[in-house]
C-alpha positions in Angstrom: -37.3 8.0 -0.8 -35.8 4.6 -0.6 -33.9 3.4 2.5 -30.1 3.4 1.9 -28.0 1.3 4.2 -24.5 -0.3 3.9 -26.0 -3.7 3.0 -27.5 -2.2 -0.1 -24.2 -0.9 -1.5 -22.3 -2.8 -4.1 -19.1 -4.6 -3.0 -17.0 -2.2 -5.1 -18.3 0.8 -3.1 -17.8 -1.1 0.2 -14.2 -1.8 -0.9 -13.6 1.9 -1.5 -15.1 2.9 1.8 -13.0 0.3 3.7 -9.8 1.3 1.9 -10.3 4.9 2.9 -11.0 3.9 6.5 -7.9 1.7 6.5 -5.6 4.4 5.3 -7.0 7.0 7.7 -6.9 5.1 10.9 -6.0 1.4 11.5 -8.2 1.2 14.7 -11.2 2.4 12.7 -10.4 -0.2 10.1 -10.7 -2.9 12.8 -13.8 -1.4 14.2 -15.5 -1.2 10.8 -14.8 -4.9 10.2 -16.3 -5.8 13.5 -19.4 -3.5 13.1 -20.5 -4.6 9.7 -20.2 -8.1 8.2 -19.9 -6.8 4.7 -16.7 -4.9 5.7 -15.4 -8.0 7.4 -15.9 -10.1 4.3 -14.1 -7.5 2.1 -11.4 -7.1 4.7 -10.6 -10.8 4.6 -10.3 -10.8 0.8 -6.8 -11.0 -0.6 -7.8 -8.5 -3.3 -8.4 -5.9 -0.7 -4.8 -6.1 0.5 -3.4 -6.2 -3.1 -5.2 -3.0 -4.0 -5.1 -1.0 -0.7 -3.7 2.5 -1.1 -0.6 2.6 1.2 0.9 5.9 0.1 -1.4 7.8 2.3 -1.5 5.4 5.2 -1.4 7.5 8.3 1.0 5.5 10.4 2.8 8.3 12.3 0.4 9.0 15.1 -0.3 5.6 16.5 -0.2 4.4 20.0 2.2 1.6 20.7 -0.5 -1.1 20.6 -1.5 0.0 17.1 2.0 -0.3 15.7 1.7 -4.0 15.4 -1.7 -3.7 13.6 -0.1 -1.3 11.0 2.9 -3.6 10.5 0.6 -6.6 10.0 -1.6 -4.6 7.6 1.5 -3.5 5.5 3.0 -7.0 5.6 -0.3 -8.6 4.4 -0.3 -6.1 1.6 3.3 -6.8 0.7 2.9 -10.6 0.8 -0.1 -10.4 -1.5 1.8 -8.3 -4.1 0.4 -4.8 -3.5 2.4 -2.5 -5.8 2.5 0.3 -3.3 3.7 -2.0 -0.5 6.5 -3.3 -2.8 7.4 0.3 -3.7 7.6 1.4 0.0 9.7 -1.7 0.8 12.0 -0.9 -2.1 12.4 2.7 -0.9 13.2 1.5 2.6 15.8 -1.0 1.4 17.4 1.6 -0.9 17.6 4.6 1.3 17.5 3.2 4.9 19.2 -0.2 4.6 21.5 0.9 1.7 20.6 -2.2 -0.3 20.8 -0.3 -3.5 20.3 -3.2 -6.0 17.6 -4.9 -4.0 15.7 -1.7 -3.5 15.9 -0.7 -7.1 14.6 -4.1 -8.2 11.6 -3.7 -5.9 10.9 -0.2 -7.1 11.1 -1.3 -10.7 8.8 -4.3 -10.0 6.2 -2.0 -8.3 6.3 0.3 -11.4 5.7 -2.7 -13.6 2.7 -3.6 -11.5 1.1 -0.2 -11.9 2.4 2.1 -9.1 2.8 5.4 -10.8 5.0 6.9 -8.1 7.3 3.8 -8.5 7.4 4.4 -12.3 8.5 8.0 -11.7 11.2 7.1 -9.2 12.4 4.2 -11.3 12.8 6.5 -14.3 14.7 9.1 -12.2 17.0 6.4 -10.8 17.6 5.1 -14.3 18.7 8.6 -15.3 20.8 9.1 -12.3 22.6 5.8 -12.6 23.1 5.8 -16.4 26.7 6.5 -17.3 28.4 6.1 -20.6 32.0 5.0 -21.2 33.4 8.5 -20.6 31.6 8.7 -17.2 29.0 11.1 -18.5 25.3 10.8 -18.1 
């Protein structure tokens, strides 16, 4: 039986593993990057932040010192054009900040970039906000 270690895995597999770790626990994400140079290389790549799955990011149970790490992670994803980060920001602006037009634009943009949840929400918002001359949907 051949020896299987992390260094022998292809970069795409390392990317999937690190993405899963990042969405499960941000502290483990940092530890994984320190423990294995392959993870550190992938974790510094812009593509990683553009494609990270943020919908399932477990950010409700962090200690105060980890809140900054989660914010930084999400901000990096948003700045690099991650569709889920754009969607989550649009939902925040629409529902929390009551910036209806800005939030809808971001939700629509996230849908155009491939976020399926954003496509669904955008479609529902289009139905909810479509009114004809008589005031009927």
